[in-house]
Structure formats: C-alpha cells, structure tokens
N, C-alpha and C positions, 0 to 999 in steps of 0.2 A: 180646581188643584190647591192640595192642600199647603202650609205655609212649609213647611220642610221641603218639597219637592220645588219647592220655589228658590227656595236658599241655595238647596245644588246647585240649582240651575244658575244664578248670578254667580254662586262662588268659582264653579265654573270656566263658565265665558271671563269671569278676570282674572283665575289663575291661566287659561288657556293663551289669553292675548301676552298677559307676559312669557309664556312659556315660546312661543312663536318669538318673539325680540329678544329672547335668550337664546333661540338655536341660531337666530341671526348673528348674534353677540359672538358663539363658541363658533361657528363657519368663523369669523374672520380673524379668532385668536387661534385658531387651530395647527397654526404653525409657529408660534410663541411659546412662551415657557411653560410648564405644566402649571405653575403658580399661575400664570392668568385664566388658564383652564378651570381651577376649582376653585375662584374669585367669583368668575359669572357665574357657575355653577353654584354654589352658598348665597351670590345674588339675586339669583333665578330663584333660588327657593323659597326665600325671604319677599321680595315682590311679589311670587303669587299669593303669600298668604293676604300681603297688604292689599292688592288688589281685589281679590276674591272680598276682603272683610270692609270694602270702599265700595264696592260694586253691592253688596250687601245694604248695609248703610243706605247708601244712596235709595234701593227701594223701601227704606223706611221700617227696616228690620231690625235696626238697634237704635236704640238711644243716643243723645250725644254723649251723655257720660260713660257710656258701654262701647262706644267707638272711641273714645279715650284710651280708657281702660286698656283696650286692645291694642290701640293704636301704640301705650308704650311699652307695654310685653312683648309686642313682635319687634319696635326698637332695638331692645336689647336684646332680645333670639337674633337681629340681624346684627351685631357688632359680636357679639360671641361668633356668630356664624363664620364673620368675615374673618376674624382676628385664627379662629381655628384651621379653616381651610386656607389662609396664607401660610402659617406654620407647616400643614401639611405641605404643602407645595415648598417650599424652601426647603423641609426638610428628603423629601421625592428627590429632588431638583439637586441635593448636595450628592446622595447615595449614586446619583446618576452620573453627576461629574466626576464622583471616584472611581466608579466602574469605567467609562471611556476611560479616562487618565491611564488605568490599568490594563486595557485593551489594548492601548496604544503601547505597550512594551514588547508584548508578544508581535505586534504588529509589526514592530523593526526588525523582528528579529529574535527578542530575549520568547523569554517563558511571562506566563500569565499568571499570577498570583492576584486572588483573588481579597477586595477590601476587608479586614477585618470589621468594622463598622455595621451594625443591624441596618437589613434592610428589609427592602416587601419580598414576599411570594414570589413575585412575577418577576424582582431583580437580583432575587437569590436563585431563580432557576434560570435565567441568564447567565451569572456568573461558571455555574454548573456545567451549562455546554461550551461556553468561553473555556474552561478549563479542560475541560475532555478535547475542544478542537488544539488546544495546546499542545497536549499532550500529542496527538497524530498530528502537528505540523514537525513538534520537533523530530519522532520519529521517521519522517518524510524526510526533512532535514541532514537525519545521517544518511538514512537511505543514498537519500542524494551526492551524497558528499563521498561512501563507498562508492559509487556507482560510476562516479567523476574520477575515482582515484582508480579503478578498476581501469578505466577506457584508456586513462594515462598511462598504465603501466601496459595494458595489451599495445598501444601502439608502439610503447617504446620497445617491447619484447618483437611485433611480429617487423620493427623494421631490422630488427638486429639480426633476426631471423633471414629478412629475405636480401639482404646488402652479403651477406655470406656465401648464399649457393650463388646470388645474381655474378658478384665479382668469381667466385670460382667457373661458373658457364662461364662468364669475356672471355677468362684467363685460355680457359681449353679450346672455345672457338680462334682465338686468335691463334693459337699453337697450332692448331689445325689447320687455319688458313694459310699461315705462313709454313706451311709443310715441316716443320719443326717438332713434330712431337714424335717419342719415337716408338709409342706403341697405341697409332690412330685408335685400332678396336676399342681398346682399353677408353680411350678417351668418350669413344661414343655409349661406352655402356655407363660411364659414369656421368655424361651427362645427360642420360634418361634418365638413369635413377635420379637425378636433385631437379628436372620436368616435373615427373612425376610427385616427388617430395613438394613440391611448388604450387600444383595443382590440386593435391589433399589437403595446402591449407589455406587455398583461395574456396575448396569444396567447405572445407569448416568454416570460412567466414561468411558465405554463402549460407547456411545451412543454421547457422547461431543468427543471421538478422534475420531470417526468414522468422525464426522462434521470438524474438524481440521486438516484430513487429506485429505479430498475432495472425501473418500468413501458412501458418504449415499446418497444410492438410493433411488429417490422416486418412487409410483406407483401411479401419478395421475388417478382419476378419480372424474364425474359430481356426484356434490352431494349436498344437500342446506345447509346454515349454520341451515338453525334451527333443522334441524335429529342433527348434529354435536353440536351444542350446548344441547339439548336437553341430548344426552347420556351425556355431558360431567359433568353438572347439576346432571343426576340421579348419575351418578358414585361419584361425592363429596359431594352427600347430606350427608351419613354417617360422615362422618368426621366434618361435617357443625352443624349438631345437638348433636355432641359428646363436638362442643367450644360454642353453645349456641349462632352461627348463621347462620342468615336468606340468601338464596341465593333467590335472582330474576334476572328471566328470562323473563319481560315481552315484552321487546322493542328489538326481534328479529325478523325482516323481513327475510321471506325465502328466500335468493338472491344464487342462483345458484355458484359454484365456483368448481374450478379444482382442488383439490388438495390430498393426500395422505393421506386420512381417518384415518390412523393406524399412525403416525408421528404428522398430525392438533391433534389430541386425545389428544398427550402427551400434545400439546402448551398448550391447554384448561388447562390441566388438571394441569400441572405445574400452570400458572397462578395462577388456583382456588387456592389451593390450598395455594399457598404464599398470596392468597388476605385472605383464611380464619385463617390465624394463626396469622398473621399479626392483624385483627380486632378484637377486645374485644367481650367478652358476648354483646350479647344485638345486635350487628353491624350488619348492612347489607351489603351481597356482591351481586352485581346486574352484568349482562351480556347482553348487548346490542348490536346487530350486524345493520347496513347499508350500504345502495351502497353510496356514495361519488363519484366526480368528479374523486380522482384520484385514485378509486378504490375500495374494499369490504373492509371499518371499522372494525372492530369485539374489541369491548371493556369489561375488566372488573373493575370494580370499588370498592375499599377496603373503610373500615374507621380507614385507618393505624394510623392515623392523620398526612402524611405528610414524606416525606422524605427529609431532608436534601440539599438544595441547590446543595450544595460542591458536593453531592453524588451523585444528578441524571445521571452526565453523565459517573457512575460506575456501576450504577444497572444493567447492562445486561454483565456489566465483568466478567472473571470465577473465581471464588471464591468470589467474594464479598457478604456481609451477613447483612452489616449494620453492625451497633454499638451493637445493644443486642442480635447480632448471635450465640453468643458461647452456647448455652443451643442445645442439642441435636436435639429438633423438627423444629432448624433452620435450618436442613441437610447441604448441604458441602458445599452451595455457587453455585450448579451446576444447579439446573433449568431454572434460565432465562438464562443464558447463553445458556442452551439445546433452549431456548422459539426463544433467536436469529438465533439460528445458523440453527432451521430447518425452520423457515421465509423465512431467508436471501437464503434457499434453493431453493424456493418455488416463488422467485425471489419479496420479501414482504420486508419491515422492521417492525421492531417494535421500538415501544416507549414509554415514559412515562412522566407524568409529575401532579402536584399535583395539589387536587383540594380543597375545602372547605370540612374540616374534613378529609382527604384520599388521596388518588393518582388513577390515571387512566391509567393503559395500555395499550396502543392500538395497534394492529395488522392490516397492513392495506396488503390486497392479489392483487395481477390482477383480474379481473370479469370475471367470463369466457364468453367466446366467444357464442353468441347467436346465 
C-alpha cells in the first residue's frame, strides 16, 4: 500500500471520529439557537482537520517541524471560522427575531409588514408567504364582518316580518273566537294569505340554509330555456296583472341547458317576483335568453329606476332589501341570495347592472354539451 493511500486512510479515520462527535453535539443543541449550531459546524470542520493531521503525524508521515506549521495554520483557521460562524449566526438570529415580531402583529389582528433589513433567501421566502397569508386573512376578516352584519340585519328583518303577520293572525283568530268578526269569511281568507306568506318565508330560510350548508342536491336534466321561461312567465302572470305590469318574453332562444328544472324555476320565479314588485304600474318586465361565448345567459329586465351604485355589490347578499324594503311585500331579503346560491350550485354566476330606467339581472349558465 503506498504512502498516499495510508495518509488518506489515517486522515479519514481521525476526521470521521471528530464528525461523529460533532453529530452528537449537533443533536444536543438542535433545539437551541442557530448560532450554537453554526459554531458546532465550524468547530467540527476545524477539529476534523486537526484530528486528521494528528493521526497522520502519529503515523510518522509528518516531521515535528511540519506538524508545528500545520497546527499553527489550523489554529488560525479555527479562530477565523469560529468568529465567522458566530457573526453569521447572530445576523440570522436577528433577522429571524424581526420576522417573528412582524408575524406576531398580523397574528393579533393587524397586517403583516415584512422587515426592511436584508435577509437570507429562505427568510425572504417566508416573508413573502406571510405577506400573502396576511392579505388572505384580511380578506377573510372583511368577509366575516360583512357576513356577520348581513346575519344581524337578516335576524332583525325576519323578526320584524314575523311579528307583524303573527300579531294580525292573533287579532283575527281572537275576533273569530269571540264572534265579533263582521265578515268571518274575509278574516279566514286573510288568515290563509298570512299563513301562506309565513310558509313561503320559512321555505326560503330552509332553502338558504341548505345552500349555505352545501347540502343542496341537484337533479339536472336536459331541457330548453324556452320551456323553462314559458312556465315561469305563466306562473308570474297573476302577480304581474295585480300590479299592472306587463310581462314580455319575446327574445328567448330555445337553447338547451343541463339544469335542475325545479331549482331553476325557483331562480326565475324569484327574479320575476322581485322585478314585478319593483316595477311601477304600466311598466314592463322583460325576460330574454341567448347563447354567448361564455355560456347561456338568461336575463330579467325591470323598470325599477335603477339601484344605487354603492348598493350593487350587496344585491345578492343575504338579507339585503334596498332602502325601501321595510314593507312586508318586499319579503325577507332572501330571494336574490337564493338565486345566487342555486346558480353557483349549477357552476354559473349571477350579476346585476343598471340600465336606462331600471336594472337587468343576468344569470349565466354552462351550455349543454351537444
């Protein structure tokens, strides 16, 4: 075996023994500061060179003079390495603490602002992720506040809308019970009307709860929008006549769609009822359906006079009823929220925008596969 191979073997043996010792030291300090770990790594590197050199010297491959020279060089390298490791460790720890303080701010409900001091690539990546997470949390908090506000409004409006008919039902039932009703049949018809309105309100609440809970089960089938719109217009015609509103459905293309007929009839019915109630007498509510590049678009246009621009984003929110919505005919503000929920369950979307003299609600659905 030649001398070079022997030197390599002795040096490896000495360095390996030091490396195993260093691995044990790293395991002991793994939960401590990064500075300690870097110091151990630097110490292991220099100690491994010392151990290898001493092993080679013991094998008589180095003279005393050469060993002294190498030892001095290694000692100086050890000093520089330890100082460099300590400085690097303290710098990284300082950057990590700044990042932790910044992260604590948005964890307490604020916004995350990344430290301005330069950091390592890994810490910079963490800062970017925390910035993105902070933005998502801010959006989530805004949605939560808006949802909580709409829930409070809904509870208040539902309580108002329930109290009025219940008080009327109590008064009419007491009048019938005491025999003081001048026209019992009229009272009975009114009671039936109020009970049907309360039943519709409970039905809307149940439908909305299924939508929010994700338990709305659809049974899609292939049908023509022409037939769907025709049935909806026929169902809304009595209400339109009582309000003196004209219903128009002349621009409906016989476009095939894959939808749940019952749920989409509810969507059209809610849109038509909303449009008829908001359109003044002698006004017109028009329904149209056409195929576009992004799918099948079903629209309901009314003559309500338009919706204030600041209210447009809230039209489909639960409980929203507009500025003049305190009167009972306006409902509980659930109809349009149900529309959006059913349409989104069909992988579509609902929008609204103002036009001259009114507004147009549009429902976009995926076209049926031919």
